[in-house]
C-alpha positions as CSV (number, residue, x, y, z in Angstrom):
1,M,32.9,10.0,34.3
2,A,30.5,12.2,32.3
3,R,27.0,12.6,33.7
4,K,24.5,10.5,31.8
5,V,21.8,12.8,30.3
6,V,18.4,11.3,29.7
7,P,15.2,13.0,28.4
8,P,12.6,13.9,30.9
9,V,9.9,11.3,31.4
10,H,6.8,13.4,31.3
11,R,6.1,15.1,28.0
12,E,2.8,16.6,26.6
13,Y,2.0,18.1,23.2
14,H,-0.8,20.7,22.8
15,K,-2.2,22.4,19.8
16,W,-5.2,24.7,19.4
17,Y,-6.5,27.5,17.2
18,S,-5.7,30.9,18.5
19,S,-8.3,33.5,17.6
20,R,-5.9,36.2,18.6
21,L,-3.4,35.1,16.0
22,G,-5.8,33.6,13.5
23,R,-3.8,30.4,13.2
24,D,-3.0,27.1,15.0
25,M,-0.3,27.3,17.7
26,E,1.6,24.4,19.3
27,L,3.6,23.9,22.4
28,L,5.4,21.1,24.4
29,I,5.4,20.6,28.1
30,H,8.3,18.8,29.8
31,G,7.8,17.8,33.4
32,H,4.9,17.3,35.8
33,S,5.4,19.9,38.5
34,G,7.8,22.4,40.0
35,V,8.6,26.0,39.0
36,P,6.9,26.6,35.6
37,V,9.1,28.1,32.9
38,L,7.9,29.7,29.7
39,V,10.5,28.8,27.1
40,F,11.0,30.9,23.9
41,P,12.8,29.5,20.9
42,T,15.6,31.4,19.0
43,S,14.9,33.5,15.9
44,G,12.0,32.0,14.0
45,G,12.3,28.8,16.0
46,R,9.6,26.2,16.6
47,F,8.2,24.8,19.8
48,F,10.3,21.6,19.4
49,E,13.6,23.5,19.1
50,F,14.5,23.2,22.8
51,E,13.8,19.5,22.7
52,D,15.8,18.9,19.4
53,R,18.8,20.7,21.0
54,G,18.7,18.6,24.1
55,M,17.9,21.4,26.5
56,P,15.3,19.6,28.6
57,A,17.5,16.5,28.7
58,S,20.3,18.6,30.1
59,I,18.2,19.2,33.2
60,G,16.3,16.0,33.0
61,D,17.0,15.1,36.6
62,K,15.6,18.4,37.9
63,I,12.5,18.0,35.7
64,D,11.9,14.4,36.7
65,R,12.2,15.3,40.4
66,G,9.4,17.8,40.0
67,E,11.6,20.9,40.4
68,I,11.1,22.4,37.0
69,Q,8.4,22.3,34.4
70,L,9.1,23.6,30.9
71,F,6.4,25.1,28.6
72,C,8.0,25.5,25.2
73,V,6.1,27.7,22.8
74,D,6.2,28.5,19.1
75,S,7.4,31.8,17.8
76,I,5.9,33.9,15.0
77,D,9.0,36.0,14.4
78,M,8.8,35.4,10.7
79,E,5.4,37.1,10.7
80,S,6.5,40.0,12.9
81,W,10.1,41.1,13.5
82,Y,11.6,39.3,10.5
83,N,8.8,39.8,8.0
84,R,10.3,42.4,5.6
85,N,7.4,41.9,3.1
86,V,5.0,44.0,5.2
87,P,5.2,47.6,6.6
88,P,6.9,48.1,10.0
89,R,3.6,49.0,11.6
90,W,2.1,45.6,10.7
91,R,5.2,43.9,12.1
92,I,5.1,45.4,15.5
93,A,1.3,45.0,15.6
94,R,1.8,41.2,14.9
95,H,4.2,41.0,17.8
96,V,1.6,42.7,20.1
97,Q,-0.9,40.0,19.0
98,Y,1.7,37.4,19.9
99,E,2.1,38.7,23.4
100,D,-1.7,38.8,23.7
101,Y,-1.8,35.1,22.8
102,L,0.9,34.3,25.4
103,I,-0.7,36.2,28.3
104,H,-4.4,35.2,27.6
105,E,-4.0,31.7,26.2
106,V,-0.6,30.2,27.2
107,V,-0.4,31.6,30.8
108,P,-3.9,30.3,31.6
109,L,-2.9,26.8,30.4
110,I,0.2,27.0,32.6
111,R,-1.9,28.0,35.6
112,N,-4.4,25.2,34.9
113,K,-1.5,22.7,34.9
114,N,0.7,24.3,37.6
115,W,-0.3,26.4,40.7
116,N,3.3,27.1,41.8
117,P,3.4,30.8,42.8
118,H,6.4,31.4,40.5
119,L,6.6,31.7,36.7
120,V,9.9,32.1,34.9
121,A,10.5,33.4,31.3
122,L,13.5,31.9,29.6
123,G,15.1,32.2,26.2
124,C,18.3,32.2,24.2
125,S,19.4,34.8,21.7
126,F,16.2,36.3,20.1
127,G,14.3,34.1,22.6
128,G,16.2,36.0,25.3
129,Y,14.6,39.2,24.0
130,H,11.1,37.7,24.2
131,A,11.7,36.4,27.7
132,G,13.1,39.7,28.9
133,N,10.4,41.8,27.4
134,I,7.5,39.8,28.7
135,A,9.1,39.5,32.2
136,F,9.7,43.2,32.5
137,R,6.3,44.2,31.0
138,H,4.4,41.8,33.3
139,P,6.2,41.6,36.7
140,D,2.9,40.6,38.3
141,I,2.7,37.4,36.2
142,F,6.4,36.5,35.7
143,T,8.5,36.3,38.9
144,G,11.8,35.4,37.2
145,L,13.8,35.8,34.1
146,L,16.7,33.8,32.6
147,S,18.0,35.4,29.4
148,M,21.0,33.7,27.8
149,S,22.8,35.7,25.1
150,G,19.7,37.9,24.7
151,A,19.4,41.0,22.5
152,F,17.0,43.6,23.8
153,D,16.8,46.6,21.4
154,M,15.0,45.5,18.2
155,S,14.5,49.1,16.8
156,N,16.9,48.4,13.9
157,F,14.6,45.7,12.6
158,L,12.0,48.3,11.6
159,R,14.1,50.6,9.3
160,G,13.7,53.7,11.4
161,Y,10.0,53.3,12.1
162,Y,9.0,54.1,15.7
163,D,5.7,54.3,17.5
164,D,4.3,53.7,21.0
165,D,3.9,49.9,20.5
166,L,7.6,49.6,19.5
167,Y,8.7,51.8,22.4
168,L,6.7,49.6,24.9
169,N,8.3,46.5,23.6
170,L,12.0,47.6,23.8
171,P,13.2,47.0,27.3
172,P,16.1,49.4,27.1
173,H,13.8,52.2,26.0
174,Y,10.8,51.8,28.4
175,L,12.9,50.8,31.4
176,S,15.1,53.9,31.0
177,N,12.1,56.2,31.5
178,L,10.1,54.1,33.9
179,S,9.0,55.8,37.1
180,D,5.8,53.9,38.1
181,G,6.2,52.5,41.6
182,W,3.8,49.6,40.9
183,Y,6.5,48.1,38.6
184,F,9.4,48.7,40.9
185,D,7.6,47.2,43.9
186,R,7.2,44.0,41.8
187,Y,10.6,44.1,40.2
188,R,12.2,44.0,43.7
189,R,10.4,40.8,44.6
190,N,11.5,39.0,41.4
191,T,14.7,37.4,40.1
192,Y,16.3,38.6,36.9
193,I,19.4,36.9,35.5
194,L,21.2,37.9,32.3
195,A,23.9,35.4,31.1
196,T,26.3,36.1,28.2
197,G,29.9,35.5,27.3
198,W,33.0,37.5,26.5
199,D,32.9,36.5,22.8
200,D,29.1,36.8,22.6
201,Q,27.8,39.2,19.9
202,C,25.1,40.2,22.4
203,L,27.6,41.0,25.2
204,G,27.1,44.8,24.6
205,S,23.3,44.5,24.7
206,N,23.5,42.7,28.0
207,Q,25.9,45.2,29.5
208,H,23.7,48.1,28.4
209,L,20.6,46.5,30.0
210,D,22.6,45.8,33.1
211,Q,23.5,49.5,33.4
212,I,19.9,50.5,33.0
213,L,18.7,48.1,35.6
214,S,21.4,49.2,38.0
215,S,20.6,52.9,37.5
216,K,16.9,52.1,38.3
217,E,18.0,50.0,41.3
218,I,16.2,46.9,39.9
219,P,17.8,43.8,41.5
220,H,19.4,41.5,39.0
221,K,22.5,39.6,38.1
222,L,24.7,39.8,35.0
223,Y,26.9,36.8,34.4
224,V,29.6,37.0,31.7
225,W,31.1,33.6,31.0
226,D,34.7,33.1,29.9
227,T,33.9,30.6,27.2
228,W,34.5,30.2,23.5
229,N,31.5,30.2,21.1
230,S,29.3,31.3,24.0
231,H,26.5,32.2,21.7
232,D,25.6,28.6,21.1
233,W,23.7,25.7,22.5
234,P,26.5,23.9,24.5
235,T,27.1,27.0,26.6
236,W,23.3,27.7,26.9
237,K,22.9,24.1,28.3
238,M,25.5,24.8,31.0
239,M,24.0,28.2,31.8
240,M,20.5,26.8,32.1
241,R,21.7,24.0,34.4
242,E,23.6,26.6,36.5
243,Y,20.9,29.2,36.9
244,L,17.5,27.5,36.5
């Protein structure tokens, strides 16, 4: 008999004006305690995307038992990476502002709600990029990563433009050259999981990042699923239940 999936009981909605972004930002919280998880939507997705796709419901038992607490944030991808109406410099600068919002506004909210010593970044597809980037850039804040079908090199989005801010937000680039022991000390304490599938368009991106992490002796796991249509929500639900 199929497992009955029910939505988590505890749900909170938050909205406030972010001075760092100059606009209102919204988020949803699913769960009351447990390991906090910062959840990024897919390309240009909204804070309610995970809920609409049934992702919290797929682990509703874990959430209701107080094992997991999801913090589902909005994206501003259409103002940054996908905004082809502004120069590339403006696009990467907008992404930097977004990370500033996450670190200095969202993370304090998480910590006000939840004092669990761990914090996991999670995302699917383009959300997997956001999760991986913020986890690798801030290993003192994020102790875990679950990227499902993530893509990690966004340099092709900016039509050949390249600067320090872009370099510092492309995990395959900055991790390849990283030598600072401060980062490696923290990476070795954390948990990094990359999940993809054999027919996933992002398989190569995950294999490339796996090679870089292995060459730097950064502990991690790469899981390649033998599934059809692996770059889609049904597979991501199974991956999240398996690894989160």
